[in-house]
N, C-alpha and C positions, 0 to 999 in steps of 0.2 A: 430133315425138313420134309414136310408133306406139301403137295401141290394143292393150294386152296382154289385157284382159278387159273385158267390157261386161255390162250388165244387173244391176249390183251396187246394192244398196240402202244408200246412204251408205257407200262404201268409206273406210276410214281405216287408220291404223297400219301402213303398208307396212314390211316387213322383207326386205331382200335377203339371200338365202342363197348359200352358197358354190358351189352347183351351178348357179347361174344362174336358179333359180326364185325366187319371192317369196311371202311370206305377206301376206295382207290380211284385215282384219276388215270385217264389214258391220254397222254400227250398227243398221240396220233389220231385219236377219234374225237377229242373234245368232250369226252364223257366223264361224269362223276357217277360211280356205281357203288352199290352195296353188295358185299360178298358174305354169304353164310358159310359156316363151317362144313356144310355138306356139299359145297361147290356151287350152289345157286347164286346167280348174279342178277341183280335188278338195277335198271337204270334209274338214278336219282335225278339227274339233270344233264341236258345237252348244252354245254357251255361254249362251244365253238373255240376257235383259236387253238391254244395248246395249254390246257390246265396242267400245272407242274407241281405245285405244293399245296398242302391243305392242313387246316387246323381248326379245332372247335373254339369258338369265341365265347365271351361271357354271357351271351344271349342264347346259347345252345345251337346257333347256326354254324355252318362250316364256311370258312373263309379260304378263298382260292387264289393262289398266285398263277396268273395266266400269262404265258410267255408270248402269246400272239400267233403261234404257229409259224408257218413259212417253210414247210417241207412236206414231202410225201414219204410215206413209209408203208411197209408191208411185211407180213410174216409168211415166209416161204419155207415149207418143211420145218416149221418151228424155229426159224432163224430170222432175225430182224434185218431189214435193209432200209436205209434212209437216204433220200436225196433232197437237196435244197430246192425249194419252190418259193422264191421270194414274193411272187405274185399272190400267194395265199396268206401272207403275213397281214394281220389285222391290227397290230399294235398291242402292247402289253397293258395289263389291268389287274386290279384286285377286285374279285367278285365275292358276293355273299349269297349263300344258298340256304333257303329254309328247308330243313330236312323233312319236315312233315308234308309240305306241298310240292317241293322240288322247284319252287320259284327262285329264279336267279336274278340278281341285280348287279350292276356295275358300280362298285363303291368308289374306286379311284382309277383314273386314267393318266393323271398328271401330278407332278410334284414340283414345287418351286417354279411353276410356269413351264415346265418341260415334260414332254410325253414320257411315260414309263416305257422302257424298251422291252424287257423280257423278265418280269418277276418270276422268281424261281422257287424259293422256299420261305417258310413263315413260322414264327414262334410267338406265342402270347406270353406276356409277363403277368404277374399276379395282379397288377394294377389295371388290367384290361386293355392296355395298349399292346400293339404288336410290332415286331421287327420283321423285316423281310429283305431278301437279297434281290437285286436285279442283275442278271447274268450278262447283260449286254447282248448285242446281236452280231452275227457273222455272215459274211457273204464270201464267195470265192476270191474277192478282191480286197476285203477290208474287215476289220474287227472294231466294234464299238465297245468302249469300256463300260463297266457296270458300277454298281454302288450298293450301299446299304441304306435302308429307310426305316423310319418309325412313323406309325400312324395310329389313329384312334378308330375303334370299331364302329362308331356311329357315323363315320364319314365326314367328321367335322375338321380334321387336321391331319396333315401329312407333311413330313419334311425329310430331306436327304441329309444323312449324317456322315456318310462317306462317299466319295466320288473317285473316279479315275482308277478303279480296281480292274484287274485283268479279267477275271472270270469268277466272281463270287457265286457260290452255289448253296450248300447246306448252311443252316443257321440254328443255333440253340443257346440255351442258358445254363450256367453252372448251377448246382443244387442250392447254393446260398444266394443266387441272384446277383452276384457281384460281377460276373464276367459274361460277355457276349462272345460266343464262338462263331466262326464261319470258316468254311472251306473255300479254297480257290482251286478250281479244276485243273487248269492248264499248268500251274506251277506245283501241283500236288502238295499244297501246304494247308495246315490248319492254323488259323489265326485266332487271336482273342483281343478284346479291348475292354477296359474297365468301365462299367456303367456308373456314371456320376450323378444321375438324376433321371427324371422321366423323359425318355427319348434322347438322352444325352450320353456321350462317350468322352472319356478322357482324351486329351490331345497328346499325340505322339509325334514330336518333330521329325519330319522327313519320312514318316511311315504311318500306315493306317492303324497299327496296333502292334502286338507282339507276336512273333512266330512261335507257335507251340511245338510244331513238328513239321518236318519236310520228308516226304517219302522218297526212298531211293529206287532207282530203276524205273521202268516204264509202267506207270500206274497213274490213274486220274481219280481225283476225289470228287464225289457227288454229294448227295444230301446226308444228313446226320441225325442222330438221336443221342441223348445223354443217359448214362446209367445213374442209378440212385447214389452210387459211390463216387460219381464225378468222372468216370471214364467216358471218353467220347467215341461213339461207334459211327463209322463213316462208310456209306456205300461206295464201292470202289470198282473202277472200270479198267479194262485190259487184263490186269490180274484180278479177276472177279472175286468179290467176297466182301466181308465187313472188316475194315481196318479199325483196330481198337487202340486208341491213344491215351496214355496217361499224362494229363496236363502237368502233373507235378514234376515229371522227369523228361518228357518228350519221347519216351520210349513207346514203341508201338509193336503190335502183333496183328496177324490176320487170320480170320476164320474163312476158309475158302468156300465158295459156292459154285456150283456147276453152271456158271453163266459168266460171260466176259463183260456183262454190262449190268452190274448190281447197283441200282440207283438210290435205294433208301431202306430204312428200317424203322419200325414202330414197335413200342412195347405196350402190353395190355394184360388182361387177366387179373384175377383176384390178388395174386402175389406179384404182379408186375413182370413175370418171367415169360409170358407168352410173347412171341415175336412174329411180326409180319414183315417179310422182306420182298421187295419188288425186284424181280429178275427180268429186266427189260429186253435183254438180248434174245431171250427165248419166250417172251410174252407171258410170263407166269407171275402169280402172286404166291409166295411160299409162306407156310406157317409152321412154327416149331416152338421149341423151348430153349431158353437162354440160361446160362449158369448163374446169372445174377439179375436182380430186378432192375427195370428201367426207372428213370426219374419220373414221378407222377407229373403230368402236365397241369398247367394252371386251370384248364377247363376241360371238361369231358361231357359226353352225351351218351 
């Protein structure tokens, strides 16, 4: 892996663009930036809060999951430190950014009459609607549960489709569009649920879905991307790297990365085998080649 950018405060949500550049958000600064292969970084938008996940929508704009912030962080000698700062929390939201002008608007702040807590990761379906996770919030004294939502890109409709989840994080779709995948960070699990219609999931009595895999040992699952063959690639923390899960068997393997806080992965390039990996513990965006192509996303820019 090569270092595409460094000095980033909790990089997340990488998006590979068709011209070979990539978008990346910084949870710690509130920035959405564009990174060139030669290492140049240009600010696209200052979003405030804690931008966490990003995806291109059907209109060519980028849609952001903003977790609302609520902490202080710093890079000291290339190592991240984070402390809770609840007074800086501004509430969760879904934002839309025009990539040409950098203009940002708040698309959703509430769903079903309740405030979004900490939207985390996002994926668009072929129909133009998007799914996203809300990770919930944490303080030294309490943890708020999260959920999964579905919304339309024009701001006209949003609904919660799963609630009471411990710590939902990464989200993605199977190549055939049948399954919605999501990771749970604190339980180190990959889940899935069958999609039964636009913004609707099959009911699973007593559970939010099916457990695809549970990691052993001390490891935390973060955001994810799906390969064209259906394997699920998960950014992993503590044992830093990309955990690769085969949904057909639940078997998994890991590609190690020299960072204990690998938050996400994105595929791009003409053959789909270029990868961008966010190494948040050391503030870097990494770029390399993957042995297999990633699943083409519904929309690109």
